[in-house]
C-alpha positions, -999 to +999 in steps of 0.1 A: -355-147-364-349-157-401-337-191-413-301-200-424-278-225-428-242-231-422-216-254-424-195-272-395-162-287-405-131-298-383-097-314-389-087-302-422-049-312-415-039-292-445-002-302-452-006-337-434+025-358-448+022-387-469+058-397-475+055-435-468+032-438-499+058-421-520+080-450-513+053-472-526+041-454-556+047-416-563+019-407-583-006-424-560+011-406-530+007-374-551-031-378-557-036-386-518-014-356-508-040-333-530-068-350-516-072-330-484-069-297-504-093-309-528-119-316-501-118-284-489-118-267-524-150-287-526-163-275-492-158-240-504-179-247-537-207-263-517-207-235-492-211-210-520-237-232-541-260-235-508-254-200-501-248-208-465-245-181-439-211-189-425-184-218-425-173-232-389-139-249-388-132-266-350-096-267-351-065-281-369-069-262-402-032-273-407-013-306-399+016-285-382+039-257-387+047-249-425+078-257-443+069-227-465+041-204-473+022-229-499-003-244-477-012-209-462-016-194-495-037-223-505-061-216-473-060-179-478-072-184-516-101-205-504-115-185-479-111-153-500-135-174-526-159-174-494-152-137-488-163-127-521-193-146-520-203-129-487-195-160-466-178-157-433-154-181-422-153-186-380-126-209-366-106-220-335-070-232-333-066-270-322-037-290-310-019-293-346-024-255-353-022-241-321-007-205-317+027-221-303+030-245-330+023-222-363+053-196-365+043-183-401+013-162-409-005-149-441-032-121-441-067-133-443-097-120-455-117-095-427-147-121-430-121-146-412-127-148-377-104-164-354-111-169-317-082-158-293-065-182-268-062-164-238-100-165-234-131-173-246-147-150-270-179-141-287-186-131-321-221-117-330-236-116-362-265-091-358-283-095-387-290-133-381-289-128-343-263-156-339-236-155-313-206-178-318-184-185-290-148-200-290-115-205-278-083-212-295-055-236-283-025-215-272-001-246-268-003-281-286-012-299-251-043-282-235-052-304-204-077-275-191-113-279-198-115-248-218-156-253-218-160-241-184-144-207-196-170-201-223-197-174-212-235-183-209-258-180-238-270-147-247-309-146-247-330-146-275-298-152-298-290-185-316-258-197-296-231-217-309-200-233-292-172-237-312-144-263-294-116-283-300-117-311-277-117-348-270-148-345-248-157-378-238-129-393-247-117-416-277-089-442-277-073-430-312-070-394-301-051-379-274-072-364-245-071-322-253-092-300-235-112-326-218-150-321-212-185-337-207-215-335-224-231-322-192-204-294-194-212-284-227-251-285-221-247-264-192-237-235-214-273-233-226-260-233-263-282-242-291-251-262-312-219-272-304-193-276-332-165-296-321-131-310-336-104-333-327-119-365-331-120-379-364-152-399-368-184-384-370-204-386-340-234-370-325-229-365-288-262-349-282-297-339-302-307-316-274-288-294-274-269-306-308-233-316-300-215-330-331-178-344-342-183-340-381-149-359-383-120-351-405-126-337-439-104-365-457-092-400-443-056-400-440-048-437-436-063-471-431-073-463-396-096-436-409-119-459-429-154-448-446-171-415-455-152-382-445-163-345-449-184-321-430-220-313-418-245-287-434-268-275-403-303-257-409-316-232-384-351-217-385-368-197-357-336-200-334-336-237-335-315-265-353-340-280-379-318-306-393-279-317-395-272-335-428-234-352-434-219-337-465-194-364-482-163-343-494-136-365-493-116-373-524-100-407-514-118-432-494-102-460-471-120-498-469-113-527-452-127-558-465-121-596-447-125-624-469-132-658-456-112-684-476-124-714-459-142-730-492-113-719-514-098-753-528-068-737-545-049-702-551-070-698-579-105-700-563-088-679-534-079-650-558-117-654-574-131-652-539-112-620-532-120-603-564-161-610-557-153-593-523-138-562-540-165-558-565-188-536-547-158-509-544-165-501-584-193-481-575-175-458-551-143-459-572-164-439-599-163-407-575-127-411-557-097-429-551-104-459-532-079-475-509-086-511-495-067-534-470-077-570-476-077-592-446-077-632-457-087-655-430-100-692-427-085-724-429-079-731-465-058-758-488-045-724-504-026-715-473+009-724-484+002-708-522-010-677-505+020-674-478+047-685-500+049-659-525+031-624-510+043-604-537+029-624-564-004-626-545-005-592-541+000-583-576-027-606-585-052-590-560-039-555-574-048-565-608-083-580-599-091-547-582-077-526-615-100-552-637-132-537-614-119-500-616-088-483-622-088-462-589-093-491-566-059-496-550-045-524-525-034-503-497-022-539-481-026-573-481-029-590-447-028-629-449-039-645-415-051-678-430-044-715-417-035-744-432-057-777-427-050-802-406-045-837-422-038-870-399-006-884-412-008-922-426+009-951-406+036-952-436+038-917-437+075-899-426+084-902-387+090-865-388+064-840-400+082-808-409+048-787-406+043-797-372+079-789-360+077-756-373+043-749-358+055-757-325+088-733-332+063-705-340+046-710-306+079-712-287+081-680-265+118-677-269+120-680-305+091-653-310+111-630-282+142-631-304+122-627-338+105-596-323+138-582-312+153-587-349+119-570-363+122-541-341+159-536-348+151-535-387+121-511-381+144-487-361+167-485-393+139-479-413+124-443-422+097-434-396+071-429-423+082-463-438+081-481-405+045-469-398+035-480-428+051-514-428+043-520-392+063-551-384+051-556-352+014-560-363+025-581-391+044-604-371+023-637-373+020-630-412+053-630-413+059-662-395+035-678-415+053-668-446+086-680-437+070-713-426+054-719-459+088-708-478+105-736-458+079-762-468+081-752-502+117-757-503+113-791-487+092-800-515+083-829-492+049-843-478+037-821-450+001-816-435 
């Protein structure tokens, strides 16, 4: 057998909507909306530069049915680049682009092979003695263990299975085409190219069973490096699997303990220091960061009483470090230090009263009901981004700080 390499990608989610971001910053949303397409363009360019034998996409090329032909034409244009370079594209359909989901079609180059959904199929690349096995999703929700329908390995060939699956399960993803590592190993294949789970994972190295993760993170729930993998093969065996970072926008989270911050200025300086390492990353791509403030600090009231001003200051600090570091969201979960009242102090401590109210089950239930009603009246994308339920404690702390600020009296 000759030596060759291929690229394994999955979960391109072309056409994934980002309407919630558009409500905050239209230009940023436009750049993010194009990030997934640019990532796929880069994948195609890398495949051509490396002269790989073929490209595998393990499902979810599209995020859903097309509203028009724009996204279909984009994909067709990119795989045509591969076709002109003599590189085949082999794919299965996943839950987002199942046969029952995608209602439109555009003719693709003959070098693009899509596996059927009614049965598992095999594509033979005779020159390389490679047998690729795959099966697409017929509908969005597939509960059958599709791996059990795949054929046995062809003796003397490099056998590669392509499957969109939750496999061993993942809390952040719905269970589709469930299977186990032992189910996959039993097929006798040399490599399993999986899709559906958006995080990189190596489930096995003998044989190789790999989730490459999605090509481009779409929210702060998908942090860190995203891309594909390059697989090297020699003498019918995998000799190397290398991650290929392709994302054009990177989501990150940082937590800053402000226990040592004596005032608002010190708190902001601490946040800027925590953001500084992201400057190198921002030199090559957009960086969107969620900042989580914690700790017992005298700066608590100043942070909580004017969230908009603090958010603006942190965004300004991020831009001082690099113009492409963007604050995705600020999460304030600091606490006010407890200070013992002096004997001559007021008989009523407003902070203590508010703290007791915040812990009252009836108050919390009524407040949550009001937030739920507000959320139900918001556009779905905006409500998902705002995530009022997750911000409940932070909203209570902000209200408490505002009240104490208005009182202007002594409190602890």
